[in-house]
Z-matrix of the N, CA and C atoms (Angstrom, degrees):
N
C 1 1.442
C 2 1.523 1 108.77
N 3 1.326 2 115.63 1 131.90
C 4 1.461 3 119.24 2 -177.66
C 5 1.520 4 110.94 3 -78.63
N 6 1.321 5 114.85 4 164.85
C 7 1.470 6 121.92 5 179.14
C 8 1.529 7 110.31 6 -61.30
N 9 1.345 8 116.27 7 -39.82
C 10 1.469 9 120.73 8 -179.96
C 11 1.532 10 110.63 9 -63.78
N 12 1.338 11 116.81 10 -42.29
C 13 1.461 12 120.37 11 179.14
C 14 1.524 13 111.02 12 -63.61
N 15 1.322 14 116.59 13 -39.21
C 16 1.469 15 121.00 14 179.13
C 17 1.525 16 109.74 15 -64.54
N 18 1.345 17 116.39 16 -44.56
C 19 1.467 18 120.13 17 178.56
C 20 1.520 19 110.86 18 -61.41
N 21 1.334 20 116.94 19 -42.80
C 22 1.453 21 120.99 20 179.62
C 23 1.523 22 110.83 21 -63.68
N 24 1.337 23 116.60 22 -44.38
C 25 1.461 24 119.92 23 179.04
C 26 1.522 25 110.26 24 -63.86
N 27 1.330 26 117.55 25 -40.26
C 28 1.461 27 121.68 26 179.22
C 29 1.520 28 110.56 27 -62.90
N 30 1.347 29 116.75 28 -43.89
C 31 1.473 30 120.59 29 177.67
C 32 1.526 31 110.46 30 -58.28
N 33 1.324 32 115.91 31 -45.15
C 34 1.465 33 120.31 32 -177.94
C 35 1.527 34 110.67 33 -62.98
N 36 1.326 35 116.27 34 -43.54
C 37 1.469 36 120.23 35 179.91
C 38 1.526 37 110.10 36 -62.07
N 39 1.341 38 116.53 37 -44.24
C 40 1.467 39 120.50 38 -179.80
C 41 1.524 40 110.30 39 -63.70
N 42 1.323 41 117.25 40 -44.86
C 43 1.473 42 121.01 41 -179.61
C 44 1.521 43 110.35 42 -60.86
N 45 1.331 44 116.60 43 -47.22
C 46 1.452 45 118.92 44 -179.10
C 47 1.524 46 111.88 45 -66.86
N 48 1.335 47 117.19 46 -34.55
C 49 1.461 48 120.47 47 176.96
C 50 1.530 49 110.51 48 -64.65
N 51 1.330 50 116.07 49 -43.76
C 52 1.467 51 119.87 50 178.31
C 53 1.519 52 110.50 51 -61.73
N 54 1.321 53 116.33 52 -46.50
C 55 1.466 54 119.78 53 179.51
C 56 1.523 55 111.25 54 -61.98
N 57 1.337 56 116.43 55 -41.87
C 58 1.463 57 119.83 56 -180.00
C 59 1.530 58 110.39 57 -63.47
N 60 1.321 59 117.00 58 -42.49
C 61 1.469 60 120.44 59 178.01
C 62 1.522 61 111.38 60 -62.87
N 63 1.332 62 115.48 61 -44.01
C 64 1.461 63 119.30 62 -178.89
C 65 1.527 64 111.10 63 -63.53
N 66 1.318 65 116.02 64 -43.01
C 67 1.452 66 119.58 65 -177.68
C 68 1.528 67 112.19 66 -74.79
N 69 1.341 68 116.81 67 -30.13
C 70 1.466 69 118.88 68 -179.63
C 71 1.523 70 112.06 69 -79.75
N 72 1.310 71 117.73 70 -10.95
C 73 1.462 72 121.01 71 -179.30
C 74 1.529 73 112.11 72 -71.93
N 75 1.294 74 117.05 73 -5.26
C 76 1.459 75 119.77 74 176.81
C 77 1.505 76 112.69 75 109.49
N 78 1.294 77 114.78 76 165.94
C 79 1.455 78 119.71 77 -174.61
C 80 1.523 79 112.26 78 -69.35
N 81 1.337 80 118.67 79 -26.43
C 82 1.461 81 120.25 80 179.59
C 83 1.524 82 109.66 81 -63.68
N 84 1.339 83 116.34 82 -47.03
C 85 1.453 84 119.22 83 179.86
C 86 1.527 85 110.39 84 -69.50
N 87 1.317 86 117.47 85 -39.12
C 88 1.456 87 121.60 86 -178.62
C 89 1.525 88 111.06 87 -60.99
N 90 1.317 89 117.75 88 -30.51
C 91 1.459 90 120.30 89 179.09
C 92 1.527 91 110.88 90 -69.83
N 93 1.320 92 117.79 91 -26.81
C 94 1.452 93 121.92 92 -179.31
C 95 1.525 94 112.53 93 -86.43
N 96 1.313 95 117.06 94 -8.72
C 97 1.459 96 121.33 95 -176.66
C 98 1.528 97 109.26 96 -85.36
N 99 1.329 98 114.98 97 128.29
C 100 1.458 99 120.89 98 177.45
C 101 1.526 100 106.96 99 -124.41
N 102 1.329 101 115.33 100 111.36
C 103 1.462 102 122.29 101 -174.22
C 104 1.527 103 109.77 102 -105.41
N 105 1.334 104 115.32 103 141.90
C 106 1.461 105 121.14 104 174.60
C 107 1.525 106 108.59 105 -132.95
N 108 1.309 107 115.03 106 154.19
C 109 1.463 108 121.51 107 178.41
C 110 1.522 109 109.11 108 -119.44
N 111 1.330 110 115.71 109 142.93
C 112 1.458 111 121.16 110 -175.36
C 113 1.519 112 109.54 111 -138.53
N 114 1.316 113 116.72 112 129.18
C 115 1.464 114 122.48 113 175.41
C 116 1.530 115 107.46 114 -96.13
N 117 1.331 116 116.61 115 93.21
C 118 1.465 117 120.52 116 -174.86
C 119 1.529 118 112.51 117 -67.51
N 120 1.317 119 116.86 118 -30.27
C 121 1.472 120 118.83 119 178.06
C 122 1.527 121 110.15 120 -64.87
N 123 1.320 122 116.34 121 -42.19
C 124 1.463 123 119.82 122 178.38
C 125 1.521 124 111.00 123 -67.72
N 126 1.330 125 116.73 124 -39.49
C 127 1.464 126 120.36 125 176.91
C 128 1.523 127 109.18 126 -58.82
N 129 1.316 128 117.25 127 -46.49
C 130 1.461 129 121.37 128 -178.67
C 131 1.529 130 111.07 129 -62.81
N 132 1.327 131 117.42 130 -37.74
C 133 1.470 132 121.13 131 180.00
C 134 1.523 133 112.57 132 -71.89
N 135 1.348 134 117.38 133 -33.12
C 136 1.459 135 120.21 134 -168.99
C 137 1.525 136 115.60 135 -106.77
N 138 1.324 137 118.87 136 -18.44
C 139 1.468 138 118.92 137 -179.80
C 140 1.531 139 109.36 138 -78.47
N 141 1.316 140 116.17 139 152.99
C 142 1.468 141 121.11 140 -175.90
C 143 1.535 142 113.33 141 -58.07
N 144 1.328 143 119.45 142 -45.57
C 145 1.468 144 117.08 143 178.68
C 146 1.533 145 112.74 144 -64.05
N 147 1.314 146 117.44 145 -33.28
C 148 1.466 147 120.91 146 177.35
C 149 1.513 148 111.51 147 -68.13
N 150 1.331 149 116.68 148 -41.61
C 151 1.464 150 121.62 149 178.33
C 152 1.533 151 109.70 150 -63.02
N 153 1.327 152 116.10 151 -43.95
C 154 1.468 153 120.35 152 179.68
C 155 1.532 154 110.71 153 -64.07
N 156 1.324 155 117.17 154 -43.83
C 157 1.470 156 120.65 155 179.92
C 158 1.527 157 110.65 156 -61.86
N 159 1.327 158 116.42 157 -40.88
C 160 1.470 159 120.44 158 179.32
C 161 1.531 160 110.23 159 -64.71
N 162 1.320 161 116.33 160 -42.64
C 163 1.458 162 120.95 161 178.19
C 164 1.531 163 110.89 162 -63.24
N 165 1.340 164 116.46 163 -44.31
C 166 1.463 165 120.95 164 177.89
C 167 1.523 166 110.93 165 -61.83
N 168 1.329 167 116.61 166 -38.50
C 169 1.461 168 121.26 167 179.19
C 170 1.530 169 110.46 168 -65.29
N 171 1.323 170 116.37 169 -44.31
C 172 1.462 171 120.33 170 179.22
C 173 1.527 172 110.77 171 -62.89
N 174 1.326 173 116.50 172 -39.78
C 175 1.463 174 120.61 173 178.07
C 176 1.530 175 110.58 174 -64.86
N 177 1.321 176 116.09 175 -45.78
C 178 1.467 177 120.69 176 -178.16
C 179 1.522 178 112.22 177 -64.69
N 180 1.320 179 117.14 178 -32.04
C 181 1.465 180 120.21 179 -174.29
C 182 1.523 181 113.59 180 -104.54
N 183 1.323 182 117.05 181 -2.09
C 184 1.464 183 120.70 182 -176.28
C 185 1.516 184 113.62 183 -54.85
N 186 1.320 185 116.63 184 -49.62
C 187 1.463 186 120.75 185 -178.04
C 188 1.506 187 113.17 186 -64.86
N 189 1.306 188 115.89 187 -40.20
C 190 1.464 189 119.61 188 -177.56
C 191 1.534 190 110.72 189 -70.68
N 192 1.325 191 116.77 190 -33.47
C 193 1.465 192 119.38 191 176.98
C 194 1.528 193 110.34 192 -69.39
N 195 1.333 194 117.13 193 -33.74
C 196 1.462 195 120.59 194 175.38
C 197 1.529 196 110.31 195 -64.61
N 198 1.321 197 116.40 196 -40.88
C 199 1.466 198 120.48 197 178.15
C 200 1.526 199 110.62 198 -63.07
N 201 1.316 200 116.02 199 -41.17
C 202 1.466 201 120.90 200 179.15
C 203 1.523 202 110.38 201 -61.97
N 204 1.325 203 116.43 202 -45.37
C 205 1.460 204 120.32 203 179.25
C 206 1.524 205 111.08 204 -63.39
N 207 1.325 206 116.66 205 -39.21
C 208 1.469 207 121.22 206 178.82
C 209 1.532 208 109.88 207 -61.61
N 210 1.326 209 117.29 208 -43.48
C 211 1.469 210 120.70 209 179.39
C 212 1.533 211 110.93 210 -66.46
N 213 1.342 212 116.91 211 -37.61
C 214 1.467 213 120.63 212 177.00
C 215 1.526 214 110.11 213 -62.74
N 216 1.334 215 116.29 214 -44.64
C 217 1.467 216 120.40 215 179.21
C 218 1.523 217 111.03 216 -62.49
N 219 1.323 218 116.71 217 -40.78
C 220 1.464 219 121.74 218 179.00
C 221 1.532 220 110.23 219 -61.51
N 222 1.330 221 116.92 220 -43.34
C 223 1.473 222 120.85 221 178.40
C 224 1.530 223 111.02 222 -64.13
N 225 1.313 224 115.71 223 -42.71
C 226 1.463 225 120.28 224 -179.69
C 227 1.531 226 109.77 225 -61.59
N 228 1.323 227 117.21 226 -44.00
C 229 1.463 228 121.68 227 179.51
C 230 1.527 229 110.85 228 -63.85
N 231 1.337 230 116.62 229 -44.85
C 232 1.471 231 120.10 230 178.74
C 233 1.526 232 111.00 231 -60.49
N 234 1.336 233 116.43 232 -43.02
C 235 1.465 234 120.84 233 -179.94
C 236 1.524 235 110.62 234 -63.55
N 237 1.337 236 116.53 235 -46.40
C 238 1.466 237 120.57 236 179.96
C 239 1.530 238 110.94 237 -62.00
N 240 1.328 239 116.35 238 -43.30
C 241 1.474 240 119.91 239 179.28
C 242 1.525 241 111.25 240 -62.81
N 243 1.327 242 116.62 241 -41.97
C 244 1.461 243 120.17 242 179.10
C 245 1.529 244 110.29 243 -63.21
N 246 1.319 245 117.13 244 -42.75
C 247 1.465 246 120.65 245 179.39
C 248 1.532 247 110.97 246 -63.28
N 249 1.335 248 116.84 247 -41.04
C 250 1.475 249 120.95 248 -179.66
C 251 1.528 250 111.68 249 -67.75
N 252 1.343 251 116.16 250 -38.11
C 253 1.461 252 120.52 251 -174.02
C 254 1.535 253 113.46 252 -92.42
N 255 1.307 254 117.64 253 -6.19
C 256 1.473 255 121.35 254 -172.59
C 257 1.526 256 112.69 255 -54.26
N 258 1.303 257 118.52 256 -39.17
C 259 1.464 258 121.36 257 -175.92
C 260 1.531 259 112.77 258 -74.97
N 261 1.331 260 116.82 259 -27.58
C 262 1.467 261 118.78 260 -175.71
C 263 1.532 262 112.96 261 -97.75
N 264 1.321 263 117.50 262 -11.65
C 265 1.464 264 121.12 263 -179.73
C 266 1.526 265 110.56 264 -82.06
N 267 1.299 266 114.61 265 147.91
C 268 1.471 267 118.87 266 173.52
C 269 1.529 268 107.64 267 -69.71
N 270 1.318 269 115.48 268 163.30
C 271 1.467 270 119.75 269 179.87
C 272 1.525 271 110.52 270 -58.29
N 273 1.323 272 116.25 271 -41.42
C 274 1.463 273 120.87 272 -178.95
C 275 1.537 274 110.79 273 -65.19
N 276 1.329 275 117.04 274 -45.06
C 277 1.469 276 121.15 275 -179.62
C 278 1.538 277 110.68 276 -65.66
N 279 1.330 278 115.33 277 -42.26
C 280 1.472 279 119.69 278 179.02
C 281 1.528 280 109.96 279 -63.30
N 282 1.318 281 116.99 280 -43.01
C 283 1.461 282 121.74 281 179.04
C 284 1.525 283 110.67 282 -62.36
N 285 1.333 284 116.83 283 -40.81
C 286 1.461 285 120.79 284 178.49
C 287 1.531 286 110.47 285 -64.39
N 288 1.337 287 116.98 286 -43.73
C 289 1.473 288 120.54 287 179.64
C 290 1.532 289 110.72 288 -65.32
N 291 1.326 290 117.35 289 -38.33
C 292 1.463 291 120.93 290 177.92
C 293 1.526 292 110.51 291 -64.78
N 294 1.333 293 116.51 292 -41.06
C 295 1.472 294 121.09 293 177.32
C 296 1.525 295 110.33 294 -62.27
N 297 1.346 296 116.81 295 -44.26
C 298 1.466 297 120.93 296 178.05
C 299 1.529 298 110.50 297 -60.96
N 300 1.333 299 115.85 298 -42.57
C 301 1.465 300 120.26 299 -179.79
C 302 1.530 301 110.46 300 -64.26
N 303 1.323 302 117.19 301 -43.70
C 304 1.465 303 120.62 302 178.62
C 305 1.525 304 111.03 303 -61.12
N 306 1.341 305 116.79 304 -40.64
C 307 1.463 306 121.19 305 177.81
C 308 1.528 307 110.38 306 -63.01
N 309 1.329 308 116.40 307 -44.13
C 310 1.473 309 120.38 308 178.36
C 311 1.522 310 111.02 309 -63.31
N 312 1.316 311 117.26 310 -37.18
C 313 1.472 312 121.06 311 178.37
C 314 1.522 313 109.60 312 -65.05
N 315 1.339 314 117.71 313 -43.75
C 316 1.472 315 120.92 314 177.23
C 317 1.531 316 110.97 315 -60.85
N 318 1.336 317 116.43 316 -44.79
C 319 1.466 318 120.82 317 179.05
C 320 1.528 319 110.27 318 -61.60
N 321 1.325 320 115.77 319 -41.65
C 322 1.468 321 120.43 320 178.89
C 323 1.535 322 110.43 321 -63.09
N 324 1.327 323 116.61 322 -44.93
C 325 1.461 324 119.86 323 -179.19
C 326 1.524 325 111.47 324 -62.64
N 327 1.321 326 116.59 325 -39.78
C 328 1.466 327 120.49 326 177.12
C 329 1.523 328 110.41 327 -65.09
N 330 1.325 329 116.44 328 -44.46
C 331 1.462 330 121.08 329 179.39
C 332 1.528 331 110.22 330 -62.82
N 333 1.331 332 116.23 331 -42.83
C 334 1.471 333 120.43 332 179.88
C 335 1.539 334 110.75 333 -62.27
N 336 1.325 335 116.97 334 -41.62
C 337 1.474 336 120.23 335 177.96
C 338 1.520 337 110.09 336 -62.86
N 339 1.329 338 116.16 337 -41.02
C 340 1.470 339 120.51 338 177.14
C 341 1.531 340 110.72 339 -62.94
N 342 1.323 341 116.55 340 -41.97
C 343 1.470 342 121.24 341 178.63
C 344 1.526 343 109.84 342 -63.05
N 345 1.315 344 117.42 343 -43.73
C 346 1.464 345 120.19 344 -179.98
C 347 1.523 346 111.64 345 -62.77
N 348 1.343 347 116.54 346 -39.12
C 349 1.476 348 119.88 347 175.84
C 350 1.524 349 110.51 348 -63.23
N 351 1.322 350 115.57 349 -43.19
C 352 1.464 351 120.02 350 -179.64
C 353 1.536 352 110.29 351 -64.58
N 354 1.315 353 117.27 352 -40.72
C 355 1.472 354 121.21 353 178.35
C 356 1.523 355 109.46 354 -61.21
N 357 1.330 356 117.29 355 -46.55
C 358 1.467 357 120.77 356 179.16
C 359 1.517 358 111.19 357 -60.32
N 360 1.320 359 116.66 358 -43.67
C 361 1.464 360 120.70 359 -179.74
C 362 1.525 361 110.82 360 -63.02
N 363 1.319 362 116.17 361 -45.57
C 364 1.471 363 120.62 362 -179.80
C 365 1.527 364 111.10 363 -66.10
N 366 1.328 365 117.00 364 -40.96
C 367 1.466 366 120.00 365 177.21
C 368 1.517 367 110.01 366 -59.69
N 369 1.303 368 116.16 367 -46.23
C 370 1.468 369 120.93 368 179.93
C 371 1.524 370 110.17 369 -60.62
N 372 1.323 371 116.33 370 -47.20
C 373 1.463 372 121.25 371 -177.65
C 374 1.531 373 112.30 372 -63.00
N 375 1.326 374 116.40 373 -41.00
C 376 1.466 375 119.87 374 -175.14
C 377 1.529 376 113.52 375 -88.66
N 378 1.324 377 117.52 376 -33.43
C 379 1.462 378 119.88 377 -174.13
C 380 1.525 379 113.79 378 -91.11
N 381 1.327 380 117.44 379 -28.80
C 382 1.469 381 119.86 380 -178.05
C 383 1.531 382 112.64 381 -57.65
N 384 1.341 383 119.39 382 -46.90
C 385 1.473 384 118.38 383 177.93
C 386 1.535 385 112.79 384 -61.62
N 387 1.321 386 116.72 385 -34.43
C 388 1.466 387 120.50 386 178.43
C 389 1.528 388 109.81 387 -67.60
N 390 1.332 389 116.67 388 -42.53
C 391 1.470 390 120.28 389 178.40
C 392 1.519 391 111.11 390 -62.79
N 393 1.324 392 116.78 391 -41.10
C 394 1.466 393 120.62 392 178.76
C 395 1.528 394 110.30 393 -65.01
N 396 1.323 395 117.04 394 -43.82
C 397 1.461 396 121.82 395 178.20
C 398 1.530 397 110.00 396 -61.79
N 399 1.322 398 116.15 397 -47.02
C 400 1.456 399 122.13 398 179.97
C 401 1.533 400 110.70 399 -60.22
N 402 1.310 401 116.91 400 -41.16
C 403 1.467 402 121.53 401 -179.91
C 404 1.522 403 110.88 402 -64.33
N 405 1.338 404 116.90 403 -43.98
C 406 1.473 405 119.91 404 178.75
C 407 1.524 406 111.37 405 -61.28
N 408 1.322 407 116.36 406 -44.66
C 409 1.470 408 120.21 407 179.81
C 410 1.530 409 109.71 408 -65.40
N 411 1.315 410 117.46 409 -41.32
C 412 1.466 411 121.28 410 179.58
C 413 1.525 412 111.08 411 -63.55
N 414 1.329 413 116.78 412 -41.53
C 415 1.470 414 120.25 413 178.69
C 416 1.532 415 110.85 414 -64.08
N 417 1.343 416 116.00 415 -45.53
C 418 1.468 417 119.96 416 179.67
C 419 1.528 418 110.37 417 -62.23
N 420 1.320 419 116.99 418 -46.60
C 421 1.466 420 121.72 419 -179.83
C 422 1.534 421 110.46 420 -61.83
N 423 1.321 422 116.28 421 -43.04
C 424 1.472 423 120.49 422 -179.49
C 425 1.524 424 111.29 423 -63.60
N 426 1.332 425 116.80 424 -39.78
C 427 1.469 426 120.15 425 177.20
C 428 1.523 427 110.90 426 -66.37
N 429 1.333 428 117.00 427 -42.78
C 430 1.468 429 120.81 428 178.91
C 431 1.529 430 111.63 429 -61.41
N 432 1.314 431 116.21 430 -35.44
C 433 1.472 432 121.58 431 -178.16
C 434 1.532 433 112.21 432 -89.87
N 435 1.328 434 116.40 433 0.35
C 436 1.465 435 122.72 434 178.43
C 437 1.530 436 113.98 435 59.97
N 438 1.316 437 116.72 436 39.73
C 439 1.454 438 119.45 437 175.84
C 440 1.520 439 109.13 438 -76.44
N 441 1.314 440 115.83 439 135.94
C 442 1.453 441 121.41 440 176.65
C 443 1.522 442 110.03 441 -77.49
N 444 1.317 443 114.36 442 -40.17
C 445 1.458 444 120.21 443 -178.69
C 446 1.524 445 108.89 444 -148.88
N 447 1.335 446 115.91 445 139.68
C 448 1.456 447 122.39 446 174.17
C 449 1.523 448 106.70 447 -119.77
N 450 1.314 449 115.23 448 121.20
C 451 1.462 450 120.78 449 -178.65
C 452 1.521 451 109.79 450 -103.79
N 453 1.320 452 115.48 451 142.07
C 454 1.455 453 120.77 452 174.84
C 455 1.515 454 106.43 453 -75.95
N 456 1.292 455 116.61 454 121.00
C 457 1.463 456 123.14 455 -170.90
C 458 1.524 457 113.49 456 -59.67
N 459 1.316 458 118.57 457 -46.92
C 460 1.460 459 119.68 458 -175.75
C 461 1.523 460 112.35 459 -79.57
N 462 1.326 461 118.01 460 -35.98
C 463 1.462 462 121.50 461 -179.49
C 464 1.524 463 112.56 462 -74.53
N 465 1.316 464 116.73 463 -29.24
C 466 1.462 465 119.94 464 -175.87
C 467 1.522 466 111.80 465 -75.26
N 468 1.308 467 117.29 466 -11.07
C 469 1.455 468 120.17 467 -179.92
C 470 1.516 469 112.61 468 69.82
N 471 1.325 470 116.94 469 35.44
C 472 1.456 471 121.56 470 -178.34
C 473 1.532 472 108.89 471 -71.71
N 474 1.320 473 115.62 472 122.85
C 475 1.462 474 120.28 473 179.47
C 476 1.521 475 111.72 474 -88.49
N 477 1.310 476 116.27 475 -33.06
C 478 1.463 477 121.55 476 178.91
C 479 1.519 478 107.71 477 -147.88
N 480 1.319 479 115.01 478 145.64
C 481 1.460 480 119.63 479 173.56
C 482 1.517 481 109.31 480 -155.06
N 483 1.289 482 114.67 481 151.31
C 484 1.451 483 121.12 482 173.88
C 485 1.525 484 106.43 483 -69.95
N 486 1.314 485 117.35 484 130.93
C 487 1.462 486 121.19 485 -177.47
C 488 1.528 487 112.07 486 -57.89
N 489 1.318 488 117.45 487 -25.13
C 490 1.454 489 121.45 488 179.57
C 491 1.523 490 113.42 489 -68.13
N 492 1.329 491 117.52 490 -16.33
C 493 1.464 492 120.94 491 179.19
C 494 1.526 493 112.74 492 -81.48
N 495 1.331 494 116.55 493 -19.52
C 496 1.465 495 119.59 494 -175.12
C 497 1.527 496 110.93 495 -83.11
N 498 1.332 497 115.20 496 131.40
C 499 1.464 498 121.10 497 -178.12
C 500 1.537 499 111.87 498 -114.73
N 501 1.320 500 116.98 499 16.43
C 502 1.467 501 121.15 500 -176.23
C 503 1.526 502 111.80 501 -57.61
N 504 1.331 503 117.74 502 -51.84
C 505 1.469 504 120.70 503 -178.36
C 506 1.524 505 111.43 504 -60.42
N 507 1.326 506 116.15 505 -44.49
C 508 1.464 507 120.26 506 -179.41
C 509 1.528 508 111.03 507 -62.54
N 510 1.328 509 115.49 508 -40.05
C 511 1.463 510 118.89 509 -178.34
C 512 1.526 511 111.67 510 -69.82
N 513 1.322 512 117.64 511 -36.15
C 514 1.470 513 120.22 512 175.83
C 515 1.530 514 109.34 513 -58.87
N 516 1.314 515 116.52 514 -43.98
C 517 1.470 516 121.07 515 178.72
C 518 1.527 517 110.36 516 -62.39
N 519 1.328 518 116.89 517 -45.65
C 520 1.470 519 121.13 518 -179.75
C 521 1.525 520 111.72 519 -62.90
N 522 1.317 521 116.73 520 -41.78
C 523 1.473 522 120.50 521 179.34
C 524 1.523 523 109.92 522 -64.48
N 525 1.332 524 116.65 523 -44.58
C 526 1.462 525 119.76 524 -179.96
C 527 1.528 526 111.27 525 -62.99
N 528 1.329 527 117.60 526 -39.14
C 529 1.470 528 120.89 527 176.95
C 530 1.524 529 110.58 528 -62.83
N 531 1.336 530 116.11 529 -48.11
C 532 1.467 531 120.45 530 -178.50
C 533 1.531 532 110.54 531 -64.82
N 534 1.311 533 117.67 532 -37.16
C 535 1.466 534 122.42 533 179.51
C 536 1.534 535 110.03 534 -65.08
N 537 1.339 536 116.19 535 -44.13
C 538 1.465 537 120.83 536 -179.88
C 539 1.530 538 111.34 537 -67.00
N 540 1.332 539 116.70 538 -30.34
C 541 1.462 540 121.22 539 -177.00
C 542 1.526 541 113.42 540 -77.12
N 543 1.300 542 118.14 541 -15.51
C 544 1.473 543 118.60 542 -177.09
C 545 1.503 544 113.29 543 -88.91
C-alpha cells in the first residue's frame, strides 16, 4: 500500500469518525450541524485562477514536452529500424546497434525523470498560490454560510449526497469574484 493510499484511508476514517460522533451526540447537536460538500478538483479546473495556472503551466512546459515527444519518436524509429535490419546485419553490427539503442533508452529515461521533476516543480510553483487563495475564499465563504463542516467530495468517498449540500458552483463564483477584485 502506498503512502498516498494510507493518507487517503486515514482521511476517510477520520471523516467518518467525526460524522459518527456528531450524529451520535443526539438530535439536538445534529440540528446545529450544517454540512457542505466541495469538489476541489472541479473548482481548480473551472475557476479563473485555476484556468490561468493551467494555461501558464502548459506554456512553461510546452517546449520540454515537445522535446520529450521528439526523443520518444527517435527511440521508436531506432527500434523499428533495428527490427527491420536485424536479419541482414552481421552479429557485430546488430550488437553495436543494440548497444546504441540501449544507450538512447537510458538517456531518454534520465531525460524523462528530469522532465517529471521539472513538471512537479512548475506545478507546485504555479498551483500552490491558487490552492492557498482558493482555501482562503472557501474558509471565508464557509464561515459566512455557517457551515459546521465542509467535506471534499471526491476524497471523502461520498457515495451519495443531496445535491443541495454541494457548494462547488457557489465557490467557483466566489473565487472568481475575489480573483477579479484583487
